[in-house]
All heavy atoms as TSV, in Angstrom:
chain	resi	resn	atom	element	x	y	z
A	1	MET	N	N	0.845	-1.154	0.006
A	1	MET	CA	C	0.015	0.004	-0.002
A	1	MET	C	C	0.871	1.259	-0.004
A	1	MET	O	O	0.543	2.162	-0.771
A	1	MET	CB	C	-0.918	-0.052	1.220
A	1	MET	CG	C	-1.909	1.092	1.297
A	1	MET	SD	S	-3.086	0.945	2.574
A	1	MET	CE	C	-4.526	1.292	1.667
A	2	ALA	N	N	1.888	1.263	0.910
A	2	ALA	CA	C	2.752	2.428	0.855
A	2	ALA	C	C	3.505	2.612	-0.454
A	2	ALA	O	O	3.779	3.674	-0.926
A	2	ALA	CB	C	3.764	2.258	2.034
A	3	GLY	N	N	3.861	1.494	-1.031
A	3	GLY	CA	C	4.518	1.528	-2.346
A	3	GLY	C	C	3.601	2.206	-3.406
A	3	GLY	O	O	4.137	2.945	-4.197
A	4	GLN	N	N	2.365	1.991	-3.339
A	4	GLN	CA	C	1.397	2.632	-4.259
A	4	GLN	C	C	1.453	4.165	-4.093
A	4	GLN	O	O	1.462	4.873	-5.045
A	4	GLN	CB	C	0.028	2.080	-4.126
A	4	GLN	CG	C	-0.221	0.684	-4.483
A	4	GLN	CD	C	-1.608	0.195	-4.096
A	4	GLN	OE1	O	-2.325	0.788	-3.357
A	4	GLN	NE2	N	-1.976	-0.969	-4.602
A	5	TYR	N	N	1.470	4.564	-2.843
A	5	TYR	CA	C	1.469	6.014	-2.596
A	5	TYR	C	C	2.711	6.616	-3.019
A	5	TYR	O	O	2.788	7.705	-3.551
A	5	TYR	CB	C	1.234	6.292	-1.076
A	5	TYR	CG	C	-0.182	5.935	-0.667
A	5	TYR	CD1	C	-0.408	5.003	0.355
A	5	TYR	CD2	C	-1.270	6.581	-1.198
A	5	TYR	CE1	C	-1.728	4.704	0.774
A	5	TYR	CE2	C	-2.586	6.248	-0.858
A	5	TYR	CZ	C	-2.756	5.366	0.165
A	5	TYR	OH	O	-4.076	5.025	0.510
A	6	ALA	N	N	3.832	5.824	-2.779
A	6	ALA	CA	C	5.165	6.404	-3.255
A	6	ALA	C	C	5.190	6.521	-4.754
A	6	ALA	O	O	5.707	7.437	-5.290
A	6	ALA	CB	C	6.294	5.422	-2.740
A	7	ALA	N	N	4.607	5.524	-5.451
A	7	ALA	CA	C	4.643	5.570	-6.885
A	7	ALA	C	C	3.794	6.718	-7.386
A	7	ALA	O	O	4.174	7.453	-8.342
A	7	ALA	CB	C	4.081	4.242	-7.417
A	8	ARG	N	N	2.618	6.887	-6.791
A	8	ARG	CA	C	1.769	8.018	-7.135
A	8	ARG	C	C	2.490	9.366	-6.903
A	8	ARG	O	O	2.470	10.317	-7.755
A	8	ARG	CB	C	0.471	8.005	-6.385
A	8	ARG	CG	C	-0.462	6.919	-6.850
A	8	ARG	CD	C	-1.745	6.997	-6.083
A	8	ARG	NE	N	-2.543	5.839	-6.361
A	8	ARG	CZ	C	-3.581	5.401	-5.626
A	8	ARG	NH1	N	-3.931	6.085	-4.612
A	8	ARG	NH2	N	-4.281	4.415	-6.017
A	9	LEU	N	N	3.118	9.451	-5.776
A	9	LEU	CA	C	3.812	10.696	-5.415
A	9	LEU	C	C	4.963	10.959	-6.409
A	9	LEU	O	O	5.253	11.980	-6.863
A	9	LEU	CB	C	4.403	10.691	-4.017
A	9	LEU	CG	C	5.159	11.898	-3.508
A	9	LEU	CD1	C	4.297	13.161	-3.615
A	9	LEU	CD2	C	5.674	11.693	-2.119
A	10	GLY	N	N	5.676	9.861	-6.756
A	10	GLY	CA	C	6.770	9.984	-7.744
A	10	GLY	C	C	6.253	10.478	-9.041
A	10	GLY	O	O	6.859	11.253	-9.739
A	11	VAL	N	N	5.149	9.934	-9.426
A	11	VAL	CA	C	4.546	10.399	-10.779
A	11	VAL	C	C	4.223	11.925	-10.714
A	11	VAL	O	O	4.495	12.635	-11.699
A	11	VAL	CB	C	3.284	9.551	-11.113
A	11	VAL	CG1	C	2.548	10.171	-12.330
A	11	VAL	CG2	C	3.634	8.080	-11.485
A	12	LEU	N	N	3.640	12.269	-9.586
A	12	LEU	CA	C	3.262	13.683	-9.440
A	12	LEU	C	C	4.568	14.634	-9.483
A	12	LEU	O	O	4.498	15.728	-9.987
A	12	LEU	CB	C	2.530	13.930	-8.126
A	12	LEU	CG	C	1.120	13.365	-8.049
A	12	LEU	CD1	C	0.546	13.541	-6.619
A	12	LEU	CD2	C	0.210	14.115	-9.070
A	13	LEU	N	N	5.621	14.152	-8.878
A	13	LEU	CA	C	6.829	14.895	-8.886
A	13	LEU	C	C	7.686	14.695	-10.123
A	13	LEU	O	O	8.691	15.350	-10.213
A	13	LEU	CB	C	7.638	14.507	-7.609
A	13	LEU	CG	C	6.983	14.811	-6.300
A	13	LEU	CD1	C	7.802	14.294	-5.080
A	13	LEU	CD2	C	6.762	16.354	-6.134
A	14	GLY	N	N	7.237	13.772	-11.011
A	14	GLY	CA	C	7.985	13.552	-12.181
A	14	GLY	C	C	9.189	12.611	-11.935
A	14	GLY	O	O	10.142	12.697	-12.665
A	15	LEU	N	N	9.120	11.781	-10.904
A	15	LEU	CA	C	10.240	10.873	-10.502
A	15	LEU	C	C	9.729	9.406	-10.683
A	15	LEU	O	O	8.567	9.127	-10.518
A	15	LEU	CB	C	10.615	11.050	-9.115
A	15	LEU	CG	C	11.035	12.427	-8.668
A	15	LEU	CD1	C	11.239	12.507	-7.154
A	15	LEU	CD2	C	12.343	12.842	-9.320
A	16	ASP	N	N	10.625	8.514	-11.023
A	16	ASP	CA	C	10.247	7.138	-10.914
A	16	ASP	C	C	10.386	6.672	-9.512
A	16	ASP	O	O	10.957	7.336	-8.638
A	16	ASP	CB	C	10.953	6.272	-11.961
A	16	ASP	CG	C	12.467	6.216	-11.689
A	16	ASP	OD1	O	12.932	6.568	-10.582
A	16	ASP	OD2	O	13.160	5.670	-12.503
A	17	THR	N	N	9.877	5.467	-9.237
A	17	THR	CA	C	9.887	4.935	-7.873
A	17	THR	C	C	11.322	4.861	-7.286
A	17	THR	O	O	11.546	5.142	-6.110
A	17	THR	CB	C	9.196	3.613	-7.820
A	17	THR	OG1	O	7.829	3.743	-8.342
A	17	THR	CG2	C	9.040	3.011	-6.424
A	18	ALA	N	N	12.256	4.424	-8.116
A	18	ALA	CA	C	13.673	4.239	-7.695
A	18	ALA	C	C	14.250	5.553	-7.234
A	18	ALA	O	O	14.858	5.679	-6.180
A	18	ALA	CB	C	14.516	3.658	-8.708
A	19	GLU	N	N	14.001	6.657	-7.983
A	19	GLU	CA	C	14.482	7.985	-7.630
A	19	GLU	C	C	13.914	8.448	-6.340
A	19	GLU	O	O	14.503	8.995	-5.445
A	19	GLU	CB	C	14.220	8.958	-8.756
A	19	GLU	CG	C	15.070	8.726	-10.088
A	19	GLU	CD	C	14.664	9.702	-11.118
A	19	GLU	OE1	O	13.443	9.895	-11.348
A	19	GLU	OE2	O	15.512	10.188	-11.834
A	20	LEU	N	N	12.564	8.226	-6.215
A	20	LEU	CA	C	11.863	8.642	-4.977
A	20	LEU	C	C	12.356	7.934	-3.793
A	20	LEU	O	O	12.597	8.495	-2.765
A	20	LEU	CB	C	10.323	8.455	-5.183
A	20	LEU	CG	C	9.495	8.930	-3.984
A	20	LEU	CD1	C	9.671	10.530	-3.801
A	20	LEU	CD2	C	8.066	8.545	-4.201
A	21	THR	N	N	12.541	6.592	-3.970
A	21	THR	CA	C	13.100	5.792	-2.893
A	21	THR	C	C	14.490	6.262	-2.405
A	21	THR	O	O	14.702	6.393	-1.213
A	21	THR	CB	C	13.196	4.265	-3.208
A	21	THR	OG1	O	11.821	3.897	-3.663
A	21	THR	CG2	C	13.658	3.401	-2.146
A	22	VAL	N	N	15.368	6.528	-3.302
A	22	VAL	CA	C	16.652	7.038	-3.021
A	22	VAL	C	C	16.576	8.397	-2.287
A	22	VAL	O	O	17.299	8.586	-1.234
A	22	VAL	CB	C	17.554	7.130	-4.317
A	22	VAL	CG1	C	18.822	7.922	-4.006
A	22	VAL	CG2	C	17.835	5.888	-4.901
A	23	GLY	N	N	15.717	9.265	-2.667
A	23	GLY	CA	C	15.583	10.553	-1.939
A	23	GLY	C	C	15.030	10.379	-0.593
A	23	GLY	O	O	15.509	11.014	0.282
A	24	VAL	N	N	14.096	9.426	-0.406
A	24	VAL	CA	C	13.540	9.243	0.941
A	24	VAL	C	C	14.567	8.587	1.792
A	24	VAL	O	O	14.733	8.979	2.940
A	24	VAL	CB	C	12.269	8.314	0.819
A	24	VAL	CG1	C	11.802	7.836	2.168
A	24	VAL	CG2	C	11.125	9.068	0.133
A	25	ASP	N	N	15.335	7.654	1.236
A	25	ASP	CA	C	16.342	6.922	2.056
A	25	ASP	C	C	17.456	8.036	2.526
A	25	ASP	O	O	17.929	7.948	3.644
A	25	ASP	CB	C	17.055	5.879	1.221
A	25	ASP	CG	C	16.109	4.665	1.062
A	25	ASP	OD1	O	15.078	4.596	1.779
A	25	ASP	OD2	O	16.441	3.789	0.225
A	26	LYS	N	N	17.807	8.918	1.586
A	26	LYS	CA	C	18.787	9.938	1.985
A	26	LYS	C	C	18.216	10.896	3.096
A	26	LYS	O	O	19.020	11.221	4.005
A	26	LYS	CB	C	19.156	10.827	0.742
A	26	LYS	CG	C	20.053	10.158	-0.150
A	26	LYS	CD	C	20.435	11.047	-1.379
A	26	LYS	CE	C	21.329	10.404	-2.425
A	26	LYS	NZ	N	21.633	11.241	-3.509
A	27	ALA	N	N	16.992	11.175	3.000
A	27	ALA	CA	C	16.358	12.106	4.037
A	27	ALA	C	C	16.253	11.331	5.353
A	27	ALA	O	O	16.536	11.921	6.367
A	27	ALA	CB	C	14.938	12.472	3.603
A	28	ILE	N	N	15.923	10.064	5.309
A	28	ILE	CA	C	15.934	9.323	6.601
A	28	ILE	C	C	17.319	9.174	7.158
A	28	ILE	O	O	17.481	9.384	8.390
A	28	ILE	CB	C	15.329	7.875	6.313
A	28	ILE	CG1	C	13.814	7.954	6.009
A	28	ILE	CG2	C	15.580	6.964	7.479
A	28	ILE	CD1	C	13.190	6.691	5.537
A	29	SER	N	N	18.353	8.875	6.373
A	29	SER	CA	C	19.723	8.808	6.912
A	29	SER	C	C	20.136	10.186	7.490
A	29	SER	O	O	20.851	10.252	8.492
A	29	SER	CB	C	20.656	8.240	5.960
A	29	SER	OG	O	20.833	9.134	4.866
A	30	GLU	N	N	19.813	11.217	6.756
A	30	GLU	CA	C	20.221	12.543	7.300
A	30	GLU	C	C	19.573	12.930	8.607
A	30	GLU	O	O	20.108	13.434	9.516
A	30	GLU	CB	C	19.843	13.604	6.169
A	30	GLU	CG	C	20.261	15.063	6.598
A	30	GLU	CD	C	21.738	15.244	6.656
A	30	GLU	OE1	O	22.559	14.396	6.267
A	30	GLU	OE2	O	22.070	16.256	7.356
A	31	THR	N	N	18.269	12.491	8.665
A	31	THR	CA	C	17.519	12.735	9.924
A	31	THR	C	C	18.094	11.948	11.079
A	31	THR	O	O	18.332	12.488	12.186
A	31	THR	CB	C	16.036	12.315	9.775
A	31	THR	OG1	O	15.441	13.090	8.756
A	31	THR	CG2	C	15.266	12.489	11.047
A	32	LYS	N	N	18.503	10.668	10.765
A	32	LYS	CA	C	19.100	9.915	11.902
A	32	LYS	C	C	20.539	10.537	12.286
A	32	LYS	O	O	20.811	10.505	13.462
A	32	LYS	CB	C	19.305	8.462	11.393
A	32	LYS	CG	C	17.985	7.765	11.316
A	32	LYS	CD	C	18.301	6.306	10.908
A	32	LYS	CE	C	16.889	5.539	10.897
A	32	LYS	NZ	N	17.080	4.180	10.454
A	33	ARG	N	N	21.250	10.982	11.298
A	33	ARG	CA	C	22.549	11.602	11.598
A	33	ARG	C	C	22.351	12.863	12.453
A	33	ARG	O	O	23.094	13.025	13.454
A	33	ARG	CB	C	23.228	11.926	10.215
A	33	ARG	CG	C	24.685	12.496	10.556
A	33	ARG	CD	C	25.337	13.075	9.297
A	33	ARG	NE	N	24.627	14.234	8.826
A	33	ARG	CZ	C	24.883	15.451	9.322
A	33	ARG	NH1	N	25.633	15.615	10.398
A	33	ARG	NH2	N	24.201	16.496	8.910
A	34	LEU	N	N	21.373	13.643	12.170
A	34	LEU	CA	C	21.088	14.799	12.950
A	34	LEU	C	C	20.650	14.526	14.313
A	34	LEU	O	O	20.998	15.135	15.343
A	34	LEU	CB	C	19.989	15.694	12.262
A	34	LEU	CG	C	20.489	16.446	10.958
A	34	LEU	CD1	C	19.261	17.072	10.285
A	34	LEU	CD2	C	21.564	17.454	11.326
A	35	GLU	N	N	19.809	13.414	14.488
A	35	GLU	CA	C	19.344	13.000	15.789
A	35	GLU	C	C	20.599	12.532	16.642
A	35	GLU	O	O	20.717	12.877	17.819
A	35	GLU	CB	C	18.450	11.738	15.654
A	35	GLU	CG	C	17.057	12.204	15.207
A	35	GLU	CD	C	16.163	10.980	14.873
A	35	GLU	OE1	O	16.675	9.787	14.961
A	35	GLU	OE2	O	14.998	11.159	14.689
A	36	ARG	N	N	21.563	11.855	15.987
A	36	ARG	CA	C	22.731	11.466	16.754
A	36	ARG	C	C	23.622	12.703	17.195
A	36	ARG	O	O	24.151	12.761	18.367
A	36	ARG	CB	C	23.603	10.485	15.938
A	36	ARG	CG	C	23.040	9.095	15.851
A	36	ARG	CD	C	24.014	8.113	15.221
A	36	ARG	NE	N	24.498	8.520	13.899
A	36	ARG	CZ	C	24.005	8.236	12.756
A	36	ARG	NH1	N	22.836	7.492	12.743
A	36	ARG	NH2	N	24.497	8.623	11.652
A	37	THR	N	N	23.641	13.614	16.311
A	37	THR	CA	C	24.463	14.923	16.612
A	37	THR	C	C	23.770	15.665	17.781
A	37	THR	O	O	24.482	16.105	18.694
A	37	THR	CB	C	24.573	15.768	15.331
A	37	THR	OG1	O	25.198	15.081	14.300
A	37	THR	CG2	C	25.304	17.056	15.646
A	38	ILE	N	N	22.485	15.813	17.688
A	38	ILE	CA	C	21.793	16.400	18.714
A	38	ILE	C	C	21.905	15.769	20.028
A	38	ILE	O	O	22.169	16.358	21.083
A	38	ILE	CB	C	20.206	16.627	18.336
A	38	ILE	CG1	C	20.080	17.606	17.185
A	38	ILE	CG2	C	19.392	17.059	19.519
A	38	ILE	CD1	C	18.764	17.638	16.594
A	39	GLU	N	N	21.798	14.404	20.048
A	39	GLU	CA	C	21.987	13.651	21.307
A	39	GLU	C	C	23.336	13.838	21.872
A	39	GLU	O	O	23.516	14.015	23.042
A	39	GLU	CB	C	21.676	12.138	20.965
A	39	GLU	CG	C	21.752	11.309	22.200
A	39	GLU	CD	C	21.419	9.873	21.929
A	39	GLU	OE1	O	20.656	9.598	20.936
A	39	GLU	OE2	O	21.854	8.957	22.666
A	40	SER	N	N	24.343	13.852	21.069
A	40	SER	CA	C	25.737	14.046	21.454
A	40	SER	C	C	25.889	15.439	22.086
A	40	SER	O	O	26.576	15.587	23.164
A	40	SER	CB	C	26.636	13.868	20.288
A	40	SER	OG	O	28.018	14.225	20.640
A	41	GLU	N	N	25.342	16.445	21.396
A	41	GLU	CA	C	25.463	17.797	21.891
A	41	GLU	C	C	24.720	18.058	23.191
A	41	GLU	O	O	25.234	18.723	24.055
A	41	GLU	CB	C	24.872	18.824	20.884
A	41	GLU	CG	C	25.694	18.967	19.642
A	41	GLU	CD	C	27.157	19.598	19.844
A	41	GLU	OE1	O	27.217	20.467	20.735
A	41	GLU	OE2	O	27.978	19.149	19.208
A	42	MET	N	N	23.575	17.305	23.394
A	42	MET	CA	C	22.798	17.394	24.683
A	42	MET	C	C	23.691	16.726	25.810
A	42	MET	O	O	23.739	17.278	26.882
A	42	MET	CB	C	21.472	16.697	24.520
A	42	MET	CG	C	20.469	17.488	23.615
A	42	MET	SD	S	18.993	16.637	23.390
A	42	MET	CE	C	18.324	16.520	25.000
A	43	LYS	N	N	24.362	15.650	25.449
A	43	LYS	CA	C	25.133	15.017	26.535
A	43	LYS	C	C	26.290	15.881	26.869
A	43	LYS	O	O	26.623	16.029	28.095
A	43	LYS	CB	C	25.620	13.669	26.084
A	43	LYS	CG	C	24.568	12.555	26.023
A	43	LYS	CD	C	25.107	11.262	25.557
A	43	LYS	CE	C	24.051	10.228	25.473
A	43	LYS	NZ	N	24.502	8.897	24.942
A	44	SER	N	N	26.934	16.540	25.943
A	44	SER	CA	C	28.003	17.486	26.275
A	44	SER	C	C	27.533	18.637	27.108
A	44	SER	O	O	28.154	19.008	28.009
A	44	SER	CB	C	28.585	18.018	24.904
A	44	SER	OG	O	29.161	16.995	24.180
A	45	ALA	N	N	26.334	19.115	26.811
A	45	ALA	CA	C	25.746	20.232	27.502
A	45	ALA	C	C	25.473	19.802	28.967
A	45	ALA	O	O	25.653	20.525	29.912
A	45	ALA	CB	C	24.457	20.781	26.824
A	46	GLU	N	N	24.939	18.672	29.047
A	46	GLU	CA	C	24.636	18.055	30.453
A	46	GLU	C	C	25.854	17.994	31.323
A	46	GLU	O	O	25.886	18.358	32.402
A	46	GLU	CB	C	23.952	16.728	30.345
A	46	GLU	CG	C	22.545	16.814	29.910
A	46	GLU	CD	C	21.944	15.381	29.629
A	46	GLU	OE1	O	22.643	14.322	29.948
A	46	GLU	OE2	O	20.822	15.278	29.114
A	47	ARG	N	N	26.929	17.481	30.649
A	47	ARG	CA	C	28.181	17.396	31.357
A	47	ARG	C	C	28.763	18.793	31.799
A	47	ARG	O	O	29.251	18.995	32.948
A	47	ARG	CB	C	29.315	16.678	30.571
A	47	ARG	CG	C	29.100	15.192	30.473
A	47	ARG	CD	C	30.294	14.544	29.798
A	47	ARG	NE	N	30.534	14.863	28.492
A	47	ARG	CZ	C	30.001	14.242	27.429
A	47	ARG	NH1	N	29.270	13.170	27.625
A	47	ARG	NH2	N	30.352	14.600	26.212
A	48	GLU	N	N	28.601	19.742	30.900
A	48	GLU	CA	C	29.036	21.140	31.196
A	48	GLU	C	C	28.225	21.713	32.315
A	48	GLU	O	O	28.787	22.423	33.244
A	48	GLU	CB	C	29.008	21.979	29.949
A	48	GLU	CG	C	29.595	23.382	30.113
A	48	GLU	CD	C	31.086	23.315	30.397
A	48	GLU	OE1	O	31.818	22.324	30.016
A	48	GLU	OE2	O	31.560	24.272	31.012
A	49	ILE	N	N	26.940	21.555	32.327
A	49	ILE	CA	C	26.037	21.980	33.381
A	49	ILE	C	C	26.430	21.415	34.698
A	49	ILE	O	O	26.521	22.080	35.771
A	49	ILE	CB	C	24.572	21.757	32.985
A	49	ILE	CG1	C	24.101	22.618	31.889
A	49	ILE	CG2	C	23.670	21.900	34.204
A	49	ILE	CD1	C	22.830	22.285	31.266
A	50	LEU	N	N	26.741	20.064	34.669
A	50	LEU	CA	C	27.167	19.423	35.977
A	50	LEU	C	C	28.516	20.008	36.482
A	50	LEU	O	O	28.625	20.249	37.716
A	50	LEU	CB	C	27.302	17.902	35.777
A	50	LEU	CG	C	25.956	17.210	35.769
A	50	LEU	CD1	C	26.301	15.669	35.468
A	50	LEU	CD2	C	25.321	17.291	37.132
A	51	ARG	N	N	29.430	20.304	35.553
A	51	ARG	CA	C	30.683	20.888	35.998
A	51	ARG	C	C	30.383	22.279	36.663
A	51	ARG	O	O	30.990	22.598	37.690
A	51	ARG	CB	C	31.602	21.031	34.808
A	51	ARG	CG	C	32.299	19.847	34.406
A	51	ARG	CD	C	33.398	20.094	33.369
A	51	ARG	NE	N	33.543	18.945	32.605
A	51	ARG	CZ	C	33.379	18.868	31.283
A	51	ARG	NH1	N	32.961	19.927	30.617
A	51	ARG	NH2	N	33.420	17.780	30.613
A	52	ILE	N	N	29.606	23.006	35.976
A	52	ILE	CA	C	29.255	24.425	36.532
A	52	ILE	C	C	28.531	24.264	37.895
A	52	ILE	O	O	28.902	25.031	38.742
A	52	ILE	CB	C	28.502	25.243	35.526
A	52	ILE	CG1	C	29.322	25.481	34.278
A	52	ILE	CG2	C	27.884	26.468	36.166
A	52	ILE	CD1	C	28.536	26.060	33.143
A	53	LYS	N	N	27.620	23.349	37.931
A	53	LYS	CA	C	26.881	23.168	39.208
A	53	LYS	C	C	27.726	22.819	40.310
A	53	LYS	O	O	27.717	23.399	41.434
A	53	LYS	CB	C	25.804	22.054	39.010
A	53	LYS	CG	C	25.085	21.766	40.224
A	53	LYS	CD	C	24.103	20.592	40.033
A	53	LYS	CE	C	23.346	20.206	41.259
A	53	LYS	NZ	N	22.625	19.013	41.166
A	54	HIS	N	N	28.764	21.885	40.123
A	54	HIS	CA	C	29.724	21.560	41.173
A	54	HIS	C	C	30.603	22.664	41.526
A	54	HIS	O	O	30.957	22.852	42.693
A	54	HIS	CB	C	30.501	20.282	40.744
A	54	HIS	CG	C	29.670	19.027	40.733
A	54	HIS	ND1	N	28.943	18.539	41.751
A	54	HIS	CD2	C	29.371	18.221	39.621
A	54	HIS	CE1	C	28.317	17.439	41.340
A	54	HIS	NE2	N	28.536	17.247	40.076
A	55	ALA	N	N	31.072	23.399	40.504
A	55	ALA	CA	C	31.914	24.574	40.782
A	55	ALA	C	C	31.151	25.575	41.651
A	55	ALA	O	O	31.753	26.137	42.596
A	55	ALA	CB	C	32.329	25.191	39.439
A	56	VAL	N	N	29.892	25.862	41.307
A	56	VAL	CA	C	29.156	26.842	42.139
A	56	VAL	C	C	28.919	26.355	43.559
A	56	VAL	O	O	29.026	27.009	44.528
A	56	VAL	CB	C	27.798	27.120	41.461
A	56	VAL	CG1	C	26.847	27.863	42.388
A	56	VAL	CG2	C	28.034	27.820	40.182
A	57	GLU	N	N	28.661	24.988	43.680
A	57	GLU	CA	C	28.511	24.388	45.025
A	57	GLU	C	C	29.767	24.515	45.766
A	57	GLU	O	O	29.833	24.880	46.994
A	57	GLU	CB	C	28.063	22.934	44.900
A	57	GLU	CG	C	26.608	22.754	44.477
A	57	GLU	CD	C	26.211	21.343	44.222
A	57	GLU	OE1	O	27.091	20.418	44.222
A	57	GLU	OE2	O	25.037	21.097	43.984
A	58	ASP	N	N	30.925	24.148	45.178
A	58	ASP	CA	C	32.198	24.283	45.881
A	58	ASP	C	C	32.470	25.757	46.253
A	58	ASP	O	O	32.980	26.060	47.374
A	58	ASP	CB	C	33.356	23.845	44.975
A	58	ASP	CG	C	33.300	22.323	44.774
A	58	ASP	OD1	O	32.593	21.588	45.551
A	58	ASP	OD2	O	33.946	21.791	43.891
A	59	TYR	N	N	32.204	26.764	45.411
A	59	TYR	CA	C	32.414	28.135	45.685
A	59	TYR	C	C	31.500	28.554	46.904
A	59	TYR	O	O	31.898	29.262	47.730
A	59	TYR	CB	C	32.050	28.982	44.458
A	59	TYR	CG	C	32.228	30.512	44.697
A	59	TYR	CD1	C	33.516	31.011	44.791
A	59	TYR	CD2	C	31.150	31.303	44.875
A	59	TYR	CE1	C	33.745	32.392	45.039
A	59	TYR	CE2	C	31.333	32.712	45.082
A	59	TYR	CZ	C	32.613	33.177	45.189
A	59	TYR	OH	O	32.784	34.481	45.394
A	60	GLY	N	N	30.256	28.081	46.863
A	60	GLY	CA	C	29.334	28.354	47.991
A	60	GLY	C	C	29.878	27.839	49.272
A	60	GLY	O	O	29.804	28.432	50.346
A	61	LYS	N	N	30.503	26.591	49.272
A	61	LYS	CA	C	31.037	26.065	50.469
A	61	LYS	C	C	32.179	26.895	51.049
A	61	LYS	O	O	32.351	27.088	52.249
A	61	LYS	CB	C	31.467	24.574	50.177
A	61	LYS	CG	C	30.309	23.663	50.047
A	61	LYS	CD	C	30.876	22.193	49.713
A	61	LYS	CE	C	29.713	21.336	49.349
A	61	LYS	NZ	N	30.171	20.069	48.825
A	62	GLU	N	N	32.998	27.354	50.067
A	62	GLU	CA	C	34.174	28.163	50.356
A	62	GLU	C	C	33.768	29.504	51.087
A	62	GLU	O	O	34.350	29.990	52.058
A	62	GLU	CB	C	35.121	28.444	49.271
A	62	GLU	CG	C	35.847	27.155	48.724
A	62	GLU	CD	C	36.739	27.469	47.595
A	62	GLU	OE1	O	36.998	28.667	47.373
A	62	GLU	OE2	O	37.005	26.560	46.872
A	63	VAL	N	N	32.710	30.133	50.410
A	63	VAL	CA	C	32.189	31.391	50.963
A	63	VAL	C	C	31.616	31.177	52.344
A	63	VAL	O	O	31.810	32.035	53.232
A	63	VAL	CB	C	31.188	31.987	49.992
A	63	VAL	CG1	C	30.479	33.142	50.578
A	63	VAL	CG2	C	31.869	32.433	48.690
A	64	THR	N	N	30.887	30.121	52.493
A	64	THR	CA	C	30.297	29.838	53.830
A	64	THR	C	C	31.364	29.546	54.873
A	64	THR	O	O	31.207	30.067	56.022
A	64	THR	CB	C	29.347	28.555	53.682
A	64	THR	OG1	O	28.387	28.862	52.660
A	64	THR	CG2	C	28.619	28.360	55.027
A	65	ALA	N	N	32.409	28.941	54.523
A	65	ALA	CA	C	33.451	28.654	55.397
A	65	ALA	C	C	34.212	29.831	55.818
A	65	ALA	O	O	34.632	29.925	56.922
A	65	ALA	CB	C	34.432	27.610	54.832
A	66	VAL	N	N	34.365	30.805	54.903
A	66	VAL	CA	C	35.088	32.029	55.223
A	66	VAL	C	C	34.256	32.951	56.124
A	66	VAL	O	O	34.752	33.630	57.060
A	66	VAL	CB	C	35.460	32.788	53.928
A	66	VAL	CG1	C	36.024	34.148	54.185
A	66	VAL	CG2	C	36.458	31.945	53.072
A	67	THR	N	N	32.965	33.047	55.938
A	67	THR	CA	C	32.113	33.935	56.697
A	67	THR	C	C	31.713	33.429	57.997
A	67	THR	O	O	31.995	32.597	58.693
A	67	THR	CB	C	30.832	34.241	55.977
A	67	THR	OG1	O	30.121	33.028	55.683
A	67	THR	CG2	C	31.114	35.004	54.668
């Protein structure tokens, strides 16, 4: 059923089914690559936030100890 829709869409766009499939496959792989990149960046940001949090906590302890 999905193949029929892909064929119809390909005809509307002036593409044959193979060209449409290649385009869809490229879009899917690009989306997956972007998802991995975003996930990696989020993990990096989380680590940086934890470093800052610990630094602020340590600074707070030092300030409290001095006063």
